[in-house]
C-alpha positions as CSV (number, residue, x, y, z in Angstrom):
1,M,219.5,88.6,76.1
2,K,218.1,88.5,72.5
3,R,218.7,84.8,72.4
4,I,216.7,84.2,75.6
5,L,213.8,86.2,74.2
6,L,213.9,84.3,70.9
7,I,213.8,81.0,72.8
8,F,210.9,82.2,74.9
9,S,208.9,83.3,71.9
10,I,209.5,80.0,70.1
11,M,208.3,78.1,73.2
12,S,205.2,80.3,73.6
13,F,204.3,79.7,69.9
14,W,204.7,75.9,70.4
15,I,202.5,75.9,73.5
16,V,199.7,77.9,71.7
17,A,200.0,75.8,68.6
18,T,200.0,72.6,70.5
19,G,196.9,73.6,72.5
20,A,195.0,74.6,69.3
21,R,196.0,71.3,67.6
22,A,194.8,69.4,70.8
23,Q,191.4,71.2,70.6
24,Q,191.1,70.1,66.9
25,D,192.1,66.5,67.8
26,T,189.6,66.3,70.7
27,A,186.1,65.2,69.6
28,W,182.7,65.4,71.1
29,V,179.3,63.8,70.4
30,Q,176.9,66.7,70.3
31,I,173.4,65.5,71.2
32,E,171.3,68.6,71.6
33,A,171.4,72.4,71.2
34,V,168.9,74.9,72.7
35,R,168.4,78.6,72.8
36,T,168.4,79.4,76.5
37,L,170.9,78.6,79.2
38,A,168.2,77.5,81.7
39,L,166.8,74.9,79.3
40,A,170.3,73.7,78.4
41,Q,171.1,73.2,82.1
42,D,167.9,71.2,82.5
43,R,168.7,69.1,79.5
44,A,172.3,68.5,80.6
45,R,171.1,67.4,84.1
46,A,168.6,65.0,82.5
47,Y,171.2,63.4,80.2
48,A,173.7,63.2,83.1
49,G,171.3,61.0,85.0
50,A,171.4,58.5,82.2
51,L,174.7,58.8,80.4
52,P,178.4,59.3,81.5
53,N,180.7,62.1,80.2
54,V,178.0,64.7,79.8
55,A,179.1,68.3,79.3
56,G,177.5,71.6,78.3
57,F,179.0,74.5,76.3
58,R,178.1,77.8,74.8
59,T,178.8,77.8,71.1
60,G,180.1,80.8,69.1
61,T,176.5,81.8,68.5
62,T,173.5,82.2,70.8
63,W,173.1,78.4,71.2
64,Y,173.9,76.2,74.1
65,A,175.0,72.6,73.3
66,V,174.9,69.4,75.4
67,A,177.6,67.0,74.4
68,L,179.4,63.8,75.4
69,G,183.2,63.7,75.7
70,P,186.0,64.5,75.4
71,Y,187.0,61.6,73.1
72,T,189.5,60.8,70.4
73,A,188.0,61.0,67.0
74,A,187.8,57.2,66.7
75,T,186.2,56.8,70.1
76,A,183.7,59.5,69.3
77,E,182.6,57.7,66.1
78,A,182.2,54.4,68.0
79,E,180.2,56.1,70.8
80,L,178.0,58.0,68.3
81,A,177.1,54.8,66.4
82,A,176.5,52.7,69.5
83,L,174.4,55.2,71.4
84,K,172.2,56.0,68.3
85,R,171.8,52.2,67.6
86,D,170.5,51.7,71.2
87,G,168.2,54.7,70.9
88,L,169.9,56.5,73.9
89,I,170.6,59.7,72.1
90,P,168.7,61.6,69.3
91,A,169.1,60.3,65.8
92,D,170.4,63.6,64.6
93,S,173.4,63.7,67.0
94,Y,176.8,64.4,65.4
95,I,180.5,64.8,66.1
96,V,182.2,68.2,66.6
97,T,185.7,69.3,67.7
98,S,186.6,71.3,70.8
99,D,187.1,74.5,68.9
100,T,183.4,74.6,68.2
101,Y,182.7,75.5,71.8
102,V,183.5,78.8,73.6
103,Q,182.6,78.5,77.3
104,Q,181.6,75.5,79.5
105,F,178.5,75.8,81.7
106,W,178.2,72.1,82.8
107,P,179.5,70.6,85.0
108,V,180.4,73.6,87.1
109,G,184.0,73.9,88.3
110,T,185.8,71.8,85.7
111,D,187.6,72.6,82.4
112,L,186.8,69.8,80.0
113,L,187.9,71.7,76.9
114,G,191.5,71.2,78.0
115,A,191.0,67.7,79.5
116,A,192.5,64.5,78.0
117,P,190.2,62.3,75.9
118,R,188.2,59.8,78.0
119,P,187.5,56.1,77.2
120,G,184.1,55.4,75.7
121,T,181.3,53.2,77.0
122,T,180.4,51.7,73.6
123,G,176.8,52.4,74.5
124,T,176.5,49.6,77.1
125,L,175.0,51.1,80.2
126,P,174.4,48.9,83.3
127,L,170.9,49.4,84.6
128,A,170.1,49.3,88.3
129,Q,168.4,46.0,89.1
130,P,165.4,46.0,91.5
131,E,166.0,44.2,94.7
132,T,164.1,40.9,95.1
133,P,161.8,41.2,98.1
134,P,162.1,38.5,100.7
135,A,159.6,35.6,100.3
136,Q,156.5,36.1,102.4
137,P,154.9,33.1,104.2
138,E,151.7,32.0,102.6
139,S,148.6,32.9,104.6
140,E,145.6,30.7,104.8
141,A,143.3,33.7,104.7
142,E,142.9,35.3,101.3
143,S,144.8,38.6,101.1
144,P,142.9,41.6,99.9
145,E,143.6,42.6,96.3
146,V,146.4,45.2,96.1
147,L,146.6,47.4,93.0
148,A,150.0,47.3,91.3
149,V,151.8,50.6,91.3
150,I,154.4,51.3,88.7
151,P,157.4,52.8,90.5
152,D,158.9,55.9,88.9
153,E,162.2,55.6,87.2
154,T,165.5,57.3,86.8
155,P,166.2,58.9,83.4
156,R,168.6,56.0,82.7
157,E,165.9,53.4,83.4
158,A,163.4,55.5,81.3
159,L,165.8,55.6,78.4
160,A,166.3,51.8,78.6
161,G,162.5,51.4,78.6
162,E,162.3,53.5,75.4
163,R,164.6,51.0,73.7
164,S,162.0,48.2,74.0
165,L,159.2,50.3,72.3
166,L,158.1,49.3,68.9
167,P,158.2,51.9,66.1
168,A,154.4,52.2,66.2
169,E,154.5,52.9,70.0
170,R,157.2,55.6,69.5
171,Q,155.0,57.2,66.8
172,E,152.0,57.0,69.1
173,L,153.9,58.9,71.8
174,Q,154.6,61.7,69.2
175,E,151.0,61.7,68.1
176,A,149.9,62.1,71.8
177,L,152.3,64.9,72.3
178,Q,151.0,66.5,69.1
179,W,147.5,66.1,70.2
180,E,148.3,67.8,73.6
181,G,149.8,70.7,71.7
182,F,153.4,70.2,72.6
183,Y,154.9,68.7,69.4
184,A,154.8,70.0,65.9
185,G,157.3,67.8,64.1
186,G,156.9,64.8,61.9
187,I,155.5,61.5,63.2
188,D,158.6,59.4,62.5
189,G,159.3,57.6,65.8
190,A,162.7,59.3,66.1
191,F,163.2,61.0,69.4
192,G,165.3,64.0,68.3
193,P,165.5,67.5,70.0
194,G,162.0,68.4,68.9
195,T,160.5,65.3,70.5
196,R,162.7,65.7,73.7
197,N,161.7,69.3,74.1
198,A,158.0,68.4,73.7
199,M,158.4,65.7,76.3
200,A,160.0,68.1,78.7
201,A,157.2,70.7,78.1
202,W,154.6,68.0,78.7
203,Q,156.3,67.0,81.9
204,S,156.4,70.6,83.2
205,A,152.8,71.1,82.4
206,R,151.9,67.9,84.4
207,G,154.1,68.8,87.3
208,H,156.9,66.3,86.5
209,E,160.6,66.9,86.4
210,P,161.3,68.2,82.9
211,S,163.9,65.7,82.0
212,G,162.8,65.2,78.4
213,V,162.7,61.4,78.9
214,L,159.3,60.0,79.8
215,T,159.2,57.3,82.5
216,T,157.0,54.2,81.9
217,R,154.3,55.7,84.1
218,Q,154.4,59.0,82.3
219,R,154.2,57.3,78.9
220,G,151.1,55.4,80.1
221,E,149.6,58.6,81.4
222,L,150.2,60.4,78.1
223,V,149.0,57.6,75.8
224,D,146.0,56.7,77.9
225,G,144.8,60.3,77.9
226,Y,145.2,60.4,74.1
227,R,143.4,57.1,73.5
228,S,140.5,58.0,75.9
229,V,139.6,60.9,73.7
230,F,138.9,58.6,70.7
231,A,137.3,55.7,72.7
232,D,133.7,57.0,72.4
233,L,134.1,57.4,68.7
234,A,134.5,53.6,68.2
235,L,136.4,54.1,65.0
236,A,135.9,51.0,62.9
237,S,136.0,49.9,59.3
238,V,132.6,49.9,57.6
239,R,131.8,48.3,54.3
240,D,128.7,49.8,52.6
241,D,127.9,47.4,49.7
242,T,125.1,49.6,48.5
243,A,127.4,52.6,47.9
244,G,130.5,50.5,47.1
245,I,132.6,52.2,49.7
246,E,134.7,50.8,52.6
247,M,136.3,53.1,55.1
248,I,136.8,53.8,58.8
249,L,133.8,55.6,60.4
250,P,133.0,56.9,63.9
251,T,130.5,54.1,64.5
252,G,129.9,55.1,68.1
253,K,128.5,58.5,66.9
254,I,126.5,57.7,63.8
255,E,123.8,55.2,62.6
256,Y,122.4,54.5,59.2
257,G,119.6,56.8,58.2
258,E,118.5,56.4,54.6
259,T,119.7,56.1,51.0
260,E,118.8,58.8,48.4
261,A,120.9,58.7,45.3
262,P,123.6,59.8,45.1
263,F,123.9,59.8,48.9
264,V,123.8,57.3,51.8
265,H,123.0,59.1,55.0
266,Y,124.5,58.2,58.4
267,D,122.8,60.4,61.0
268,S,124.0,61.4,64.4
269,S,123.2,58.8,67.1
270,D,123.7,61.2,70.1
271,D,123.9,64.8,71.0
272,D,127.4,65.4,69.6
273,G,125.9,66.0,66.1
274,I,128.4,64.2,64.0
275,R,127.0,63.2,60.5
276,V,128.4,61.2,57.6
277,V,127.2,61.1,54.0
278,L,128.6,58.7,51.5
279,I,128.6,59.8,47.8
280,S,128.2,57.2,45.1
281,Q,127.1,57.7,41.5
282,S,128.2,56.9,37.9
283,G,129.5,59.7,35.8
284,D,132.4,61.5,34.1
285,E,134.4,64.6,34.6
286,A,131.5,66.8,33.8
287,T,129.4,65.0,36.5
288,L,132.2,65.4,39.0
289,F,132.4,69.1,38.3
290,G,128.7,69.5,38.6
291,L,128.7,67.7,41.9
292,Y,131.5,70.0,43.1
293,D,129.2,73.0,42.3
294,I,126.1,71.4,43.8
295,M,127.7,70.5,47.1
296,Q,128.6,74.1,47.7
297,T,124.9,75.0,47.7
298,L,124.1,72.6,50.5
299,N,123.8,73.5,54.2
300,I,126.1,70.7,55.1
301,V,129.0,72.6,53.4
302,P,129.3,76.1,55.0
303,P,130.4,78.7,52.4
304,S,133.7,79.7,54.1
305,G,136.5,77.2,53.8
306,F,139.1,75.6,51.6
307,R,138.1,74.7,48.0
308,E,140.2,72.6,45.6
309,R,139.0,71.0,42.4
310,Q,141.3,68.9,40.3
311,Q,140.7,67.0,37.1
312,R,139.7,63.7,38.9
313,S,138.9,64.8,42.5
314,F,137.8,67.6,44.7
315,V,138.0,68.7,48.3
316,L,135.6,71.1,50.1
317,T,135.9,72.2,53.7
318,G,133.4,74.5,55.5
319,Q,133.5,76.4,58.7
320,S,130.8,78.5,60.4
321,D,129.7,79.3,63.9
322,T,127.5,76.2,64.1
323,L,129.0,73.7,61.6
324,S,132.2,72.4,60.3
325,S,132.5,69.8,57.5
326,H,134.9,68.1,55.1
327,T,134.0,66.7,51.7
328,Y,136.1,64.5,49.4
329,A,135.2,62.9,46.1
330,Q,137.1,61.2,43.3
331,L,136.4,59.9,39.8
332,S,137.7,56.5,38.7
333,D,136.6,54.3,35.8
334,G,133.3,56.1,35.4
335,E,132.4,56.0,39.1
336,I,132.3,58.9,41.5
337,K,132.8,58.0,45.1
338,G,133.4,60.2,48.2
339,F,132.1,61.3,51.5
340,T,131.1,64.3,53.6
341,V,131.5,64.4,57.4
342,A,130.0,67.2,59.4
343,W,130.3,68.1,63.1
344,P,129.8,71.0,65.5
345,P,132.8,73.4,65.8
346,A,133.4,72.4,69.4
347,Q,134.6,69.1,68.1
348,D,137.1,70.6,65.6
349,K,140.3,69.4,67.2
350,L,139.1,65.8,67.5
351,M,137.4,65.6,64.1
352,Q,140.3,67.0,62.2
353,R,142.2,63.9,63.3
354,V,139.2,61.7,62.4
355,V,138.9,63.2,59.0
356,Q,142.5,62.3,58.2
357,T,141.8,58.7,59.3
358,M,138.8,58.6,57.1
359,R,140.7,59.9,54.1
360,D,143.5,57.5,54.6
361,S,141.1,54.5,54.9
362,F,138.8,55.5,52.1
363,T,138.5,52.6,49.6
364,P,136.1,52.6,46.6
365,I,134.7,49.1,45.7
366,Q,134.8,49.1,41.9
367,G,131.7,48.0,40.1
368,T,129.2,49.1,42.7
369,V,127.4,52.5,42.6
370,L,124.0,53.7,43.7
371,P,121.4,53.5,40.9
372,D,120.2,56.8,39.7
373,T,116.6,55.9,40.7
374,A,117.5,54.9,44.3
375,L,115.0,57.2,46.1
376,S,113.5,56.3,49.4
377,G,109.7,56.4,49.8
378,D,107.3,57.3,47.0
379,G,108.7,60.8,46.4
380,A,105.6,62.5,47.8
381,D,107.7,64.6,50.2
382,Q,110.0,66.1,47.5
383,R,110.8,69.8,48.1
384,I,112.6,72.3,46.1
385,D,114.9,73.1,49.0
386,L,116.1,69.5,49.4
387,M,118.6,67.7,47.3
388,S,118.5,63.9,47.9
389,G,117.8,64.4,51.6
390,L,120.2,67.3,52.1
391,E,118.9,70.8,52.7
392,I,120.0,73.4,50.2
393,R,121.5,76.6,51.7
394,R,119.2,79.5,51.3
395,P,120.0,83.2,51.8
396,E,118.1,85.3,54.3
397,R,116.8,87.5,51.5
398,S,117.5,88.1,47.8
399,R,117.0,91.3,45.9
400,S,118.1,92.6,42.4
401,G,120.9,94.8,41.2
402,F,122.7,95.6,37.9
403,Y,126.2,96.0,36.7
404,I,127.4,99.6,36.2
405,D,131.1,99.1,35.2
406,A,133.4,96.6,33.6
407,A,134.9,95.5,37.0
408,G,131.5,94.1,38.1
409,S,130.4,96.9,40.5
410,V,126.7,96.6,41.2
411,L,124.0,99.2,42.0
412,T,121.3,97.8,44.3
413,T,118.9,98.6,47.1
414,T,119.8,99.1,50.7
415,D,116.8,96.8,51.5
416,V,119.1,93.8,50.9
417,L,121.8,94.9,53.4
418,A,119.9,94.5,56.7
419,Q,122.0,92.4,59.2
420,C,124.0,90.5,56.6
421,S,127.2,88.7,57.5
422,R,127.9,88.1,53.8
423,L,126.7,89.5,50.5
424,T,126.9,87.6,47.2
425,L,126.4,88.5,43.6
426,G,124.8,85.8,41.5
427,E,125.7,82.3,42.8
428,E,129.0,82.7,44.9
429,A,130.8,85.9,44.1
430,E,131.2,87.7,47.4
431,A,130.8,91.5,47.5
432,E,131.3,94.3,49.9
433,I,129.5,97.7,50.4
434,T,131.5,100.7,49.1
435,A,128.8,103.4,49.3
436,R,125.1,103.7,50.4
437,D,122.4,106.3,50.6
438,D,119.7,105.2,53.1
439,R,117.4,108.1,52.2
440,L,117.2,107.1,48.5
441,G,117.8,103.4,49.2
442,L,120.8,103.2,47.0
443,A,123.8,100.9,47.6
444,L,127.0,100.3,45.6
445,L,128.6,96.9,45.9
446,K,132.1,95.9,44.7
447,P,132.9,92.2,44.1
448,R,135.9,90.9,46.2
449,E,137.2,89.3,43.0
450,P,136.8,91.3,39.8
451,L,134.0,90.1,37.5
452,A,133.6,90.5,33.8
453,P,129.9,91.2,33.2
454,I,128.5,90.5,29.7
455,A,126.7,93.9,29.7
456,V,126.9,97.1,31.6
457,A,124.1,99.6,32.3
458,E,123.6,102.6,30.0
459,F,121.5,105.4,31.4
460,R,119.0,107.7,29.6
461,S,120.4,111.2,29.5
462,D,117.1,113.1,29.0
463,V,113.7,113.2,30.8
464,P,111.6,110.2,29.8
465,R,108.1,110.8,28.4
466,L,105.1,110.5,30.7
467,N,102.9,107.4,30.1
468,S,105.6,105.8,28.0
469,E,106.0,102.0,28.4
470,V,108.7,100.8,30.8
471,A,110.1,97.4,31.7
472,L,111.4,96.2,35.1
473,A,114.0,93.4,35.3
474,G,114.2,91.7,38.7
475,F,114.5,88.4,40.5
476,S,110.9,88.4,41.6
477,F,111.1,84.8,43.0
478,G,114.5,85.0,44.7
479,D,116.8,82.2,43.8
480,V,114.1,79.9,42.4
481,L,114.8,81.2,38.9
482,D,118.3,81.7,37.4
483,L,117.2,84.6,35.2
484,P,115.4,87.9,36.0
485,V,111.7,88.3,35.3
486,M,110.5,91.1,33.0
487,T,107.5,93.1,34.3
488,Y,105.9,95.7,32.0
489,G,104.1,99.0,32.9
490,T,104.1,102.7,32.3
491,L,105.8,105.8,33.6
492,A,103.0,107.5,35.6
493,D,104.9,110.6,36.8
494,I,108.5,112.0,37.0
495,R,107.9,112.9,40.7
496,G,107.0,111.1,43.9
497,L,103.5,111.4,45.5
498,Q,104.8,114.3,47.7
499,G,106.6,116.0,44.8
500,E,110.0,114.3,45.3
501,D,112.2,115.4,42.3
502,D,114.5,112.4,42.6
503,L,111.8,109.7,42.2
504,D,109.7,108.5,39.3
505,R,106.3,107.0,39.9
506,L,105.7,103.8,38.0
507,S,102.4,102.0,37.2
508,L,103.4,98.4,37.5
509,E,103.2,95.6,40.0
510,S,106.4,94.3,41.7
511,R,107.5,91.7,44.2
512,P,110.1,92.2,47.1
513,G,112.8,90.5,45.0
514,D,112.4,93.0,42.2
515,A,113.7,95.9,44.5
516,G,117.1,97.2,43.2
517,G,116.3,96.1,39.6
518,P,116.8,98.3,36.6
519,V,113.9,100.1,34.9
520,F,114.3,100.3,31.1
521,D,112.6,102.5,28.5
522,G,111.7,101.0,25.1
523,T,115.2,101.5,23.7
524,G,117.0,99.5,26.5
525,A,118.3,102.7,28.2
526,I,117.9,102.7,32.0
527,I,115.6,105.4,33.5
528,G,115.9,104.4,37.2
529,M,116.3,101.8,39.9
530,L,113.3,100.3,41.6
531,R,113.0,101.2,45.2
532,A,111.8,98.8,47.9
533,R,108.1,99.3,48.9
534,S,107.6,100.8,52.3
535,D,104.4,100.9,54.2
536,S,106.0,102.1,57.5
537,D,103.8,105.2,57.7
538,G,100.7,103.2,58.1
539,R,99.5,103.7,54.5
540,Q,99.3,100.8,52.1
541,L,99.6,101.9,48.5
542,P,97.9,100.0,45.6
543,P,100.0,97.1,44.3
544,D,100.6,98.8,41.0
545,V,102.1,102.0,42.6
546,N,105.9,101.8,42.8
547,F,108.8,104.2,42.6
548,A,112.2,104.3,41.0
549,V,115.2,106.5,41.9
550,D,115.7,108.6,38.8
551,V,118.9,109.0,36.7
552,P,120.1,112.4,38.0
553,A,119.9,111.1,41.7
554,I,121.8,107.9,40.7
555,A,124.4,109.9,38.8
556,E,125.0,112.1,41.9
557,F,125.3,109.1,44.1
558,L,127.7,107.3,41.8
559,D,129.8,110.4,41.3
560,G,130.3,110.7,45.1
561,A,131.5,107.1,45.1
562,G,134.0,107.8,42.3
563,V,132.1,106.0,39.6
564,A,130.9,107.5,36.3
565,L,127.7,106.2,34.7
566,R,127.5,105.4,31.1
567,A,125.1,107.5,28.9
568,S,123.0,105.6,26.4
569,D,123.0,106.6,22.7
570,R,120.1,104.3,21.8
571,D,117.3,105.9,19.8
572,A,115.5,102.9,18.3
573,A,113.1,100.7,20.2
574,L,114.3,97.1,21.0
575,P,112.2,94.1,20.2
576,P,111.0,92.4,23.4
577,E,113.2,89.4,23.0
578,D,116.3,91.6,22.7
579,L,115.3,93.7,25.7
580,T,114.9,90.4,27.7
581,T,118.4,89.3,26.6
582,L,119.9,92.6,27.6
583,A,118.2,92.6,31.0
584,G,119.5,89.0,31.6
585,D,123.0,90.1,30.8
586,L,123.3,93.0,33.2
587,T,120.8,92.2,36.0
588,V,122.2,90.2,38.9
589,R,120.7,88.6,42.0
590,V,122.0,90.1,45.2
591,S,121.8,87.8,48.3
592,C,122.1,88.4,52.0
593,W,123.5,85.5,54.1
594,N,123.7,84.9,57.9
């Protein structure tokens, strides 16, 4: 009895070991793996219409694989090479053994994991030949013209059609799928799982069978739709011998406008609003960096967008509710060449592709730049808000403010805050409101990126003397001047006209841009912040009557915002030139943008 059991155990072990070894010796060509069973069934069905020996298995993970087999290892290698060579399977297909798979889902009702290896096809698949129609007798009457209709194809015929595509045609299919939003991979012309899944998704969206293999008709539909989008642009190479630039431009949407160094303007020729500006000037690295700064002040470059400045080139992109733009410039052998293209946001998807084409084709012609004196006309129409034919971006309003701590926090007037989508300190530093008091007209701004001001406000700790001389620092003329203007006057009273204890009355004239500016005593200590003038009650005060929020009210406001003001220990009068320097270091222009 023991001997029988021993023999039975040995036989069972041999059977199990033989089966395991057989699984390891059986090979498969895995051509695709997807996450869901439903998609895997669709993919297996599509491949089975074009290739023999298709099977589907669940792997040991959550993936479902489509494979060809079973084969011996040698046959699998030959099949893999032949099918990849003919473009009938994805380029990233590879060989696995049967122990990779857990459960078969395709075809139903068979057990291929335990089946004997099959012979290969060596990648040669006979295609169905169309029947030759019988000859028709010639008719003396002219037959009406009949439009040719491309018959639909089986997946096998569609795969065979793919084999005849040129690399550029395969890449164009991927570009078209990418344009339609179905493909996010590289444009390499290799139809791997990513491309096949994109094809299947496009087919589903268009009501076709999602086989993942486009028929000739479907390829035509996809590519024709893609090409038609760009047809109106009339993309063509343009050589501008004045600027010394050759590149592809949307010639169907623009026309030459004028030349004003350092720009050549190509204006929109229709209602789509596409514009191109060529950049051409001599210069060095400092000139390039200066151009980088100047371009960001122009309306054609919205303030929000990507910014990158390198040693020999820069890129500026801008996006707003009404305008998108892309600017590129480079420095080579003492010449700065580049371009700006602008368009309405509704054209973003199309123009992003056009921008890449323009960048790829951009070719400077060495030895030719616009002369520095190349101005159109007699210059009689020059305006401060234009820069060589391009309008400089202007804020809705500008007021004054001053730094109150080392991180760049700014005290200013609420008069600058009305309906602003963006606030800036100085030229480009964006700021946000951290506290405000609408009764007093005080606002505290914090820069989004820390600043390092040269000087910080120091406040007078005692009551200033009546009729003493005071000085106001403010940007009286908005952004026309880069430094604040000094306006001198006297302290007329330490109360408002109606006895307000938190206001000082000043005898000096001011302009709207001065509001929010610091008011200094003779030592350079700050005695208050200038309030914006208000005639809302129907009374118009004399121009030399103005008011400043006094130091105790400012201190209470800042304390509530968690900021401590600095007390001044100055006791000697400052010379006027030193007071002007101090005011320039701590006073900042605050601008409101929409």
